[in-house]
C-alpha positions in Angstrom: -54.4 -46.4 -26.8 -55.1 -42.9 -28.1 -57.6 -41.2 -25.9 -60.0 -38.8 -27.5 -59.2 -35.2 -26.6 -62.6 -34.7 -25.0 -61.9 -37.5 -22.6 -58.5 -36.5 -21.5 -57.8 -35.3 -17.9 -56.0 -31.9 -17.9 -54.6 -29.4 -15.5 -51.2 -27.8 -14.9 -51.2 -29.4 -11.4 -53.3 -32.0 -9.6 -56.2 -32.6 -9.4 -56.8 -33.0 -13.1 -60.3 -32.9 -14.7 -61.8 -32.7 -18.1 -61.6 -28.9 -18.0 -58.5 -28.3 -15.7 -60.4 -25.8 -13.7 -59.9 -27.6 -10.4 -56.1 -27.7 -10.6 -54.7 -26.4 -7.3 -52.0 -24.3 -9.1 -52.7 -22.5 -12.3 -50.1 -22.3 -15.0 -47.6 -19.4 -15.0 -47.1 -16.5 -15.4 -47.9 -15.6 -11.8 -48.1 -12.0 -10.8 -47.2 -10.9 -7.2 -47.7 -7.7 -5.2 -46.6 -7.7 -1.6 -45.9 -5.6 1.5 -42.6 -6.6 3.1 -41.3 -6.3 6.6 -37.6 -7.3 6.8 -35.2 -7.6 9.7 -31.5 -8.0 8.8 -29.4 -9.8 11.3 -26.4 -12.1 11.9 -26.8 -15.7 12.9 -24.1 -18.0 14.2 -21.8 -18.6 11.2 -21.3 -22.3 11.8 -25.1 -22.8 12.2 -25.6 -21.0 8.9 -23.0 -23.1 7.2 -24.9 -26.3 8.3 -27.9 -25.2 6.1 -25.9 -24.8 2.9 -25.8 -27.6 0.3 -22.3 -28.7 -0.8 -22.7 -26.7 -4.1 -22.7 -23.4 -2.1 -19.7 -21.7 -0.5 -19.8 -19.7 2.7 -18.3 -16.6 1.1 -17.0 -13.6 3.0 -20.2 -12.8 4.9 -21.2 -16.1 6.5 -23.9 -15.6 9.1 -25.5 -12.6 7.4 -29.3 -13.3 7.3 -32.7 -11.7 6.8 -36.0 -12.6 8.4 -38.8 -11.6 5.9 -42.5 -11.3 6.5 -44.7 -10.6 3.5 -48.4 -9.9 3.0 -49.0 -11.1 -0.6 -51.7 -10.7 -3.3 -51.1 -12.8 -6.4 -52.9 -13.9 -9.5 -52.5 -15.8 -12.8 -52.6 -14.0 -16.1 -56.4 -13.8 -16.2 -56.5 -11.9 -12.9 -59.7 -13.9 -12.0 -58.4 -14.6 -8.5 -58.5 -10.8 -7.7 -62.3 -10.9 -7.8 -62.3 -14.0 -5.5 -59.6 -12.7 -3.0 -59.6 -15.8 -0.8 -57.6 -17.4 -3.7 -55.4 -14.3 -4.1 -54.3 -13.3 -0.6 -51.9 -15.0 1.7 -49.0 -14.2 4.1 -45.5 -15.7 4.3 -42.4 -15.8 6.5 -38.9 -16.9 5.4 -35.2 -16.6 6.2 -32.5 -16.1 3.7 -28.7 -16.6 4.2 -25.9 -14.9 2.3 -23.5 -17.3 0.6 -21.8 -17.8 -2.8 -22.0 -20.0 -5.9 -18.8 -20.2 -7.9 -17.5 -17.0 -6.4 -20.7 -15.0 -7.0 -23.1 -13.8 -4.2 -26.3 -15.7 -3.9 -28.9 -16.3 -1.2 -30.3 -19.5 0.2 -33.7 -20.0 1.8 -33.5 -22.8 4.4 -37.0 -22.2 5.9 -40.3 -20.8 4.7 -43.9 -20.8 6.0 -47.1 -19.8 4.3 -50.8 -19.7 5.4 -52.6 -21.0 2.3 -52.4 -24.3 0.4 -52.1 -23.0 -3.2 -49.0 -20.9 -2.6 -47.5 -23.7 -0.5 -47.7 -26.1 -3.5 -46.7 -23.4 -6.0 -43.6 -22.7 -3.8 -42.6 -26.4 -3.7 -42.8 -26.4 -7.5 -40.3 -23.5 -7.5 -38.0 -25.1 -5.0 -39.0 -23.0 -1.9 -39.0 -25.1 1.3 -42.5 -24.1 2.3 -44.4 -25.4 5.3 -47.9 -24.4 6.7 -47.9 -21.7 9.3 -49.8 -18.7 10.7 -48.3 -15.3 9.9 -49.6 -11.9 11.0 -48.2 -8.5 10.1 -49.2 -5.0 11.1 -50.9 -3.1 8.2 -50.0 0.4 7.4 -53.0 2.9 7.3 -53.6 6.2 5.6 -56.6 7.2 7.7 -57.5 6.8 11.4 -55.5 5.7 14.4 -55.8 1.9 14.0 -52.4 1.4 12.5 -49.0 3.0 11.8 -48.4 5.4 9.0 -45.4 5.2 6.6 -43.6 8.0 8.4 -40.9 8.3 11.2 -42.2 6.7 14.3 -44.5 4.2 12.6 -44.3 0.9 14.5 -44.9 -2.5 12.8 -45.0 -6.0 14.3 -45.1 -9.5 12.8 -45.2 -13.0 14.0 -45.0 -16.6 12.8 -46.5 -19.7 14.5 -46.7 -23.3 13.4 -48.0 -26.5 15.0 -49.5 -24.4 17.9 -46.1 -22.8 18.7 -44.8 -19.3 18.1 -41.6 -19.6 16.1 -40.6 -15.9 15.4 -41.7 -12.4 16.2 -40.3 -9.0 15.0 -40.9 -5.3 15.3 -39.7 -2.4 13.2 -40.0 1.3 14.2 -39.5 3.5 11.2 -36.9 6.3 11.3 -36.9 7.5 7.7 -36.5 6.6 4.1 -33.6 4.3 3.3 -30.9 5.2 0.9 -29.5 1.7 0.4 -32.4 -0.6 1.4 -32.0 -4.2 2.5 -29.0 -6.0 0.9 -29.0 -9.6 2.2 -31.9 -10.7 0.1 -30.8 -8.9 -3.0 -28.7 -11.6 -4.8 -30.3 -14.4 -6.7 -32.1 -17.3 -4.8 -30.5 -20.7 -5.2 -33.4 -23.1 -4.7 -33.8 -26.9 -4.6 -36.6 -28.8 -6.2 -37.1 -32.1 -4.4 -39.7 -34.8 -5.0 -39.2 -38.2 -3.3 -39.1 -41.4 -5.3 -42.1 -43.6 -4.8 -40.9 -47.0 -6.1 -38.1 -48.5 -4.1 -34.8 -48.1 -5.8 -35.8 -45.2 -8.0 -34.0 -41.8 -7.8 -35.9 -38.8 -6.4 -36.2 -35.6 -8.4 -33.5 -33.5 -6.9 -32.3 -30.4 -8.8 -31.0 -26.9 -8.0 -32.8 -24.0 -9.7 -32.7 -20.2 -9.8 -35.9 -18.6 -8.6 -37.5 -16.7 -11.5 -38.8 -13.2 -11.7 -39.1 -10.2 -14.0 -41.0 -6.9 -14.4 -39.9 -5.9 -10.9 -41.3 -2.8 -9.2 -40.5 -1.4 -5.8 -41.9 1.4 -3.6 -39.9 3.8 -1.6 -38.1 1.8 1.2 -38.5 2.8 4.8 -35.9 1.7 7.4 -35.8 1.7 11.2 -34.8 0.1 14.4 -35.7 -3.6 14.7 -36.2 -6.4 17.1 -36.3 -10.1 16.3 -36.8 -13.2 18.4 -36.8 -16.8 17.2 -38.0 -19.6 19.5 -37.3 -23.3 20.0 -39.7 -26.0 18.6 -39.6 -29.8 18.7 -40.7 -29.9 15.0 -38.6 -27.1 13.5 -34.9 -26.1 13.5 -35.4 -22.4 12.8 -34.0 -21.6 16.3 -30.6 -22.7 15.0 -30.6 -19.5 13.0 -31.5 -17.2 15.9 -30.0 -13.7 15.9 -26.7 -13.1 17.6 -26.6 -9.5 16.3 -29.4 -7.3 14.9 -29.3 -4.9 12.0 -31.9 -2.6 10.5 -35.5 -3.2 9.8 -37.2 -2.3 6.5 -40.8 -1.7 5.2 -41.7 -1.4 1.5 -43.9 -2.8 -1.2 -42.7 -5.0 -4.1 -44.2 -6.5 -7.2 -42.9 -8.9 -9.9 -43.9 -11.7 -12.3 -42.7 -15.3 -12.5 -42.9 -17.0 -15.8 -40.6 -19.9 -14.9 -37.1 -20.6 -13.6 -34.0 -22.3 -14.8 -31.8 -25.1 -13.6 -28.4 -24.2 -12.1 -25.7 -25.2 -14.5 
């Protein structure tokens, strides 16, 4: 039966309504601006291998990893969320692993936490393994003494907790501007979109995709000495990727736009 257009339920995501205004995730493009705190490190190579799907190879740098804390502000094309910032602001933590796909460097994100519902669902749409968590990150300041400056000696801290347990904490003490910047998270992200089947016997949606992104802008990158601790939890396996060796820490700002992704061929 053809339903009159005025009676159709619409929305890019659930919930659908007559107007679509209540949809949790608005349609792309999505615009992102964020302050990053990154600690590069090495995990146990065999532990890292266990988190790679069979389509990915270990490559020559197995165990190379980065722990990434981000304080994000994002919006849809209208920018309406920026005037209602509870819908625009959130914080995130994730880990990326260096690996290869068909001989080319890529990255794989085995774990990610976020502190708001909309970006959690939006991330699942893009193939990011997001879970709810509590993330806190020291803010840089340009006036007063209640925060570090972006200058040598500036000290930043960050933490992740989920299910009432602290899972990770990091610090970065800036030493100067970075010539190279972080490298582990530079190659493309190889994500997996997974949505379980509901009826018995049906196949789930299970596809590998490249994370999208264009119109990239980045601030000057600061680097420094870092610490990183990852803790055990009965509900999460992040501790399998605890550091066995620490690299540098980094602090910078980054912005980009996502209009969509593409399947891995």
